[in-house]
C-alpha positions in Angstrom: 5.6 18.8 -7.7 5.8 19.8 -3.7 4.3 23.0 -2.8 6.7 25.6 -1.6 4.2 26.4 1.4 4.6 22.9 2.7 8.4 23.0 2.4 8.5 26.2 4.3 5.8 25.6 7.0 6.9 21.7 7.7 10.4 21.7 6.6 11.7 19.0 9.3 8.8 16.9 8.7 9.4 17.1 4.9 13.0 15.9 5.5 11.7 13.1 7.5 9.3 11.8 5.1 12.0 12.2 2.2 14.1 9.9 4.2 11.5 7.2 4.1 11.7 7.5 0.5 15.6 7.2 0.8 16.0 10.6 -1.2 19.7 11.2 -1.4 19.8 15.2 -1.0 17.6 16.2 1.7 19.6 19.4 2.0 18.0 20.4 -1.3 15.0 21.5 0.7 17.3 24.0 2.4 18.7 25.1 -1.2 15.1 25.6 -2.4 14.0 27.9 0.8 17.1 29.8 0.2 16.4 30.2 -3.5 12.5 31.3 -2.7 13.9 33.7 -0.1 16.2 35.4 -2.8 13.1 35.5 -5.1 10.9 37.3 -2.6 13.6 39.9 -2.0 14.0 40.5 -5.8 10.2 40.7 -6.3 9.8 43.0 -3.3 12.6 45.2 -4.9 11.0 45.1 -8.3 7.7 45.9 -6.9 8.9 48.9 -4.9 10.7 50.2 -7.7 7.9 49.8 -10.1 5.6 51.4 -7.4 8.1 54.4 -7.7 7.9 54.6 -11.2 4.2 54.7 -11.3 3.9 57.4 -8.5 6.3 59.5 -10.4 4.8 59.3 -13.6 1.4 60.4 -12.0 3.4 63.2 -10.8 4.7 64.2 -14.1 1.1 64.4 -15.5 -0.1 66.6 -12.6 3.0 68.8 -12.9 2.3 69.3 -16.8 -1.3 70.1 -16.1 0.1 73.0 -13.6 2.4 74.1 -16.0 5.7 73.3 -13.9 7.7 72.0 -16.8 11.0 72.3 -15.1 9.7 70.1 -12.2 8.1 67.7 -14.8 11.4 67.2 -16.7 13.2 66.7 -13.4 10.6 64.0 -12.5 11.2 62.4 -15.9 14.8 61.8 -15.3 14.1 60.3 -12.1 11.5 58.1 -13.7 14.2 57.0 -16.3 16.7 56.3 -13.6 14.2 54.2 -11.8 13.3 52.3 -14.9 16.9 51.5 -15.7 16.9 49.6 -12.4 13.7 47.4 -13.3 15.5 45.4 -16.4 18.3 43.9 -14.5 16.2 42.9 -11.5 13.6 41.6 -13.7 16.3 39.4 -15.4 17.8 38.2 -12.2 14.5 37.5 -11.0 13.7 35.2 -13.9 17.0 33.5 -13.6 16.6 32.7 -9.8 12.8 31.6 -10.5 14.1 29.1 -13.3 16.8 27.9 -10.7 14.1 27.5 -7.9 11.8 25.6 -10.4 14.5 23.2 -11.8 15.5 22.5 -8.1 12.0 22.0 -6.9 11.1 19.4 -9.5 13.9 17.0 -8.3 12.0 16.3 -5.2 9.9 13.4 -5.1 6.5 13.2 -3.5 6.1 12.7 0.3 5.0 9.4 1.3 1.8 9.0 3.3 1.9 8.3 7.0 0.6 4.7 6.2 3.7 3.9 4.1 5.9 1.5 5.5 9.7 1.9 6.1 12.1 -0.1 3.9 14.1 0.2 0.8 13.6 -2.8 -1.5 10.4 -4.8 -2.4 11.4 -7.4 0.2 10.3 -4.6 2.6 6.8 -4.4 1.0 3.9 -5.2 3.4 1.5 -7.9 2.3 -2.1 -6.3 3.0 -4.1 -9.5 2.2 -4.4 -12.4 -0.5 -7.1 -13.9 -2.5 -8.0 -16.5 -4.5 -6.7 -20.1 -4.6 -3.5 -21.2 -6.1 -4.1 -24.0 -8.7 -2.5 -27.4 -8.8 -1.3 -28.1 -12.1 -1.5 -31.2 -13.8 1.8 -33.1 -14.5 3.8 -31.8 -17.4 2.6 -28.3 -16.9 4.9 -25.8 -18.6 5.3 -21.9 -18.3 3.4 -19.6 -20.7 6.4 -19.1 -23.1 6.0 -22.8 -24.0 2.2 -22.8 -24.1 2.5 -19.6 -26.5 4.4 -21.8 -28.9 2.2 -25.0 -28.4 -0.8 -23.1 -29.3 0.7 -20.6 -32.0 -1.0 -17.5 -30.2 2.2 -15.0 -29.9 5.1 -14.7 -32.1 8.2 -13.3 -30.3 10.6 -14.0 -33.3 8.9 -12.1 -35.9 8.3 -9.2 -33.6 11.9 -9.2 -33.0 12.6 -9.2 -36.7 10.1 -6.1 -37.3 11.0 -4.2 -34.4 13.1 -5.7 -31.9 13.1 -7.8 -28.7 10.1 -7.0 -26.3 7.7 -6.2 -29.2 5.6 -9.4 -29.6 3.0 -10.2 -32.4 -0.2 -11.4 -31.1 -1.9 -13.8 -33.8 -5.1 -15.7 -34.1 -6.5 -16.7 -30.5 -3.8 -14.8 -29.0 -4.8 -11.6 -30.7 -8.5 -12.5 -30.0 -7.6 -13.0 -26.2 -6.0 -9.6 -26.0 -9.0 -7.9 -27.5 -11.3 -9.7 -25.2 -9.6 -9.0 -22.1 -9.5 -5.0 -23.2 -13.1 -5.0 -23.7 -14.1 -7.0 -20.7 -12.0 -4.5 -18.6 -13.2 -1.5 -20.1 -16.9 -2.7 -19.6 -16.1 -3.5 -15.7 -14.7 -0.1 -15.4 -17.6 1.7 -17.3 -20.1 -0.1 -15.2 -18.3 1.2 -11.9 -19.1 4.8 -13.3 -15.8 5.4 -15.1 -16.0 7.3 -18.6 -14.1 5.6 -21.3 -11.6 7.6 -23.3 -9.5 6.8 -26.5 -6.5 9.2 -25.9 -3.7 9.9 -28.1 -0.7 7.5 -27.6 2.1 10.4 -28.0 2.3 13.4 -25.6 3.9 16.5 -25.6 6.6 17.7 -23.1 4.2 19.5 -20.8 1.7 16.4 -20.6 4.9 14.1 -19.5 6.0 16.7 -17.1 2.6 17.3 -15.6 2.2 13.5 -14.6 5.8 13.2 -13.2 7.4 11.2 -16.0 9.6 14.2 -16.8 12.4 14.8 -15.8 12.9 11.0 -17.0 15.5 10.1 -14.5 15.6 6.6 -15.4 15.5 6.8 -19.3 12.4 5.0 -19.5 10.4 6.9 -21.9 10.7 6.7 -26.0 11.4 10.0 -27.4 10.7 11.4 -30.9 13.1 14.2 -31.3 11.8 15.4 -34.6 8.5 16.4 -33.1 9.3 16.7 -29.2 7.0 14.1 -28.6 7.0 10.9 -26.1 5.4 7.6 -26.7 3.2 7.1 -23.5 4.2 4.6 -20.9 0.6 4.6 -19.8 -2.8 6.3 -20.6 -2.5 7.9 -17.1 -0.5 10.5 -18.9 -3.0 11.6 -21.5 -6.2 11.3 -19.6 -4.9 13.2 -16.5 -3.8 16.0 -18.8 -7.3 16.4 -20.1 -7.8 18.8 -17.1 -4.4 20.4 -17.0 -4.6 24.2 -16.6 -8.5 23.8 -15.9 -10.5 25.4 -12.9 -13.1 22.9 -12.1 -16.4 23.4 -10.1 -16.8 21.7 -6.8 -20.0 19.8 -8.2 -17.6 18.4 -11.2 -15.6 16.3 -8.7 -15.1 13.4 -8.4 -14.2 12.9 -12.0 -13.5 9.1 -13.2 -12.0 7.9 -16.3 -10.8 4.9 -17.8 -8.9 4.3 -21.1 -7.1 1.4 -23.0 -3.8 2.1 -24.8 -0.5 0.6 -25.6 2.2 1.3 -23.6 5.8 1.8 -24.4 8.6 1.6 -22.1 12.5 1.2 -22.8 12.8 -0.9 -19.6 16.5 -0.2 -19.4 18.6 -2.5 -17.3 16.0 -5.2 -17.5 17.5 -8.7 -17.8 17.5 -12.1 -16.9 15.0 -14.7 -16.3 12.5 -12.2 -14.8 12.0 -10.8 -18.3 11.4 -13.9 -20.2 8.2 -14.2 -22.1 5.6 -11.9 -21.2 7.2 -11.0 -18.1 8.7 -7.8 -19.1 7.9 -6.2 -22.7 8.9 -2.8 -24.1 5.3 -2.3 -25.8 2.1 -4.0 -24.1 -1.6 -3.2 -23.5 -3.1 -1.8 -20.5 -6.5 -0.4 -19.3 -6.2 2.6 -16.8 -8.4 4.1 -14.2 -8.0 7.5 -13.2 -9.7 9.7 -10.6 -9.6 13.5 -9.8 -11.0 14.2 -6.5 -11.3 16.6 -3.6 -8.4 16.3 -1.1 -10.6 15.1 1.8 -11.8 12.2 -0.4 -8.6 11.1 -2.0 -7.9 8.0 0.4 -11.4 7.2 0.5 -11.1 6.9 -3.3 -8.0 5.2 -3.0 -9.7 2.3 -1.1 -12.5 2.3 -3.6 -10.1 1.8 -6.5 -8.3 -1.0 -4.7 -11.4 -2.6 -4.1 -12.5 -2.3 -7.7 -9.2 -4.0 -9.1 -9.5 -6.8 -6.5 -13.1 -7.6 -7.7 -11.7 -7.7 -11.2 -9.2 -10.0 -10.3 -11.4 -12.2 -8.6 -13.7 -12.3 -11.7 -10.9 -13.8 -13.4 -10.4 -16.2 -10.7 -6.8 -15.6 -10.2 -4.9 -15.9 -7.0 -3.7 -12.5 -5.9 -2.1 -10.5 -3.2 -2.1 -6.8 -2.2 1.0 -5.2 -1.1 1.7 -1.7 0.4 4.8 -0.6 -1.1 7.7 0.8 1.2 9.2 4.1 0.8 12.0 2.9 -1.3 10.0 1.0 -3.6 7.6 3.7 -4.8 7.5 5.6 -7.7 8.6 9.3 -7.6 5.1 10.9 -7.8 3.4 8.7 -5.6 2.2 9.4 -2.0 0.7 5.8 -1.4 0.8 2.8 -3.7 -0.9 -0.8 -3.5 0.5 -3.0 -5.9 -1.3 -6.3 -6.9 0.4 -9.4 -7.8 -1.1 -12.5 -9.4 0.5 -16.0 -8.6 2.3 -17.7 -11.8 1.8 -21.4 -10.9 4.2 -22.6 -13.6 6.8 -20.1 -12.8 6.0 -20.4 -9.0 6.2 -16.7 -8.6 4.3 -13.7 -7.9 4.1 -11.1 -11.1 2.9 -7.6 -10.6 -0.2 -6.7 -12.6 -1.7 -3.5 -11.0 -0.4 -0.4 -9.1 -3.1 1.7 -7.5 -1.6 5.0 -6.3 -2.6 8.4 -4.6 -0.7 11.3 -5.9 -2.6 13.8 -3.8 -1.7 17.2 -5.2 1.9 16.4 -6.5 0.5 15.9 -10.1 -2.3 18.4 -10.0 0.3 21.1 -8.7 2.3 20.6 -11.8 -0.8 20.4 -14.0 -2.6 23.4 -12.3 -5.6 21.0 -12.1 -7.9 23.0 -9.5 -11.4 23.5 -8.3 -13.6 26.1 -6.4 -14.7 24.8 -3.3 -18.1 25.7 -1.7 -16.9 28.8 -0.7 -15.4 29.7 -4.1 -12.0 29.4 -3.0 -9.4 27.7 -5.4 -7.8 24.5 -4.3 -5.8 21.9 -6.0 -7.5 18.7 -6.9 -5.9 15.1 -5.7 -5.2 12.7 -8.5 -5.2 8.7 -8.4 -4.5 6.0 -11.0 -4.5 2.3 -11.2 -4.0 -0.4 -13.7 -7.1 -2.2 -14.6 -5.4 -4.1 -15.6 -2.2 -4.6 -17.5 -2.5 -7.4 -20.0 0.8 -9.3 -20.5 1.2 -10.9 -17.0 -2.6 -11.4 -16.7 -2.4 -13.5 -19.9 0.7 -15.3 -18.7 -1.0 -16.2 -15.4 -4.2 -17.2 -17.3 -2.3 -19.5 -19.5 -0.3 -21.3 -17.1 -2.9 -21.5 -14.3 -5.4 -22.9 -16.5 -3.7 -25.4 -18.4 -5.1 -28.7 -18.7 -4.9 -31.7 -20.8 -7.8 -30.7 -22.9 -6.3 -27.0 -23.4 -6.3 -23.6 -21.9 -9.7 -23.4 -19.9 -10.6 -19.5 -19.7 -12.7 -18.0 -16.8 -16.3 -17.8 -17.5 -16.4 -13.8 -17.5 -14.6 -13.7 -20.8 -16.3 -16.6 -22.7 -18.7 -14.3 -24.4 -15.9 -11.8 -25.2 -13.6 -14.3 -26.5 -16.3 -16.3 -28.2 -15.4 -19.6 -26.5 -14.3 -21.2 -23.3 -11.1 -22.9 -24.3 -7.8 -22.4 -26.1 -6.7 -25.9 -27.7 
């Protein structure tokens, strides 16, 4: 959530940055400021009347002590009249504060100055590429055919049990999933991230805190009976660990990593781009999250991007890093770098990670603060990244490493998998 002082002090700059994100209603900024003016006016009126009540009440005690009962009674009538004004002011103030909050949460985060202009994924800017695209042997096939050939993932039975987009991993497929999860977690913890195993459901406050609510695109699975949400990523529960916390300057940076299944409705997704493992309703992912001092957040973003890049390099996958344009960024992000790996059999790039800096957008919602060296409270900055999302990594590992002998896995996961090949 954007801070009111930023909207007030940098109104025209805010509108310019909202335009980069193609926000449809820049006039909402003026509406919010008008509501805030009303709120301030009502608060001042309430405070002034309350001060008069307090002053008059004090006078009553003094008059009674002096035996001036008539004056004291008159003053009591004055206090009663003043008190009668407080309730309607308080009620109106509550209404305005709720309206102000409801409008404020509609504003997306402001993009960083390094975010390119643009509206669609075609406008994203490639930062760099790495790895070598494989030359596949004759007769190579996409991962959905390899899955059937080696009998490692069962889409049909998963659909019978739950529905489309909920596959069953079996045998070596399940073992590969487990191996990759363990490798990713070990890679992250060696880099100083503390591992967590969080709940896979969160309450409304947690989903609101990281910006998943209000759910404008209808992507979250909701359990009405308990008012819980299935998590779309472990970023949600582990960032909320520090919700409503006042940290010490020395606590930062905080580096966290977690594995979780992820649940996304993926409403509106269809066509060839969702075939096989390309898009699922339930999938596994390992996440990294950092809470840092504001002046360190862009340095931390670079570190996290380099960390994910090294992980992909260790898997020997061809990749590219993109700086997302304003129109392709998430609601809460100030800067996002996407990682895509090249699927040789499909001959297309597949997104496998997003590394984002949210600045104070999430922490303002969650009230994650720290006291700086002078003891002054400040909002921390939050960042997160996929490290990594498994389905498309698995798809590319299968496709890019297919040989006549079988699927030759990268060396770094041989020990985790208990072998070097799927055949």
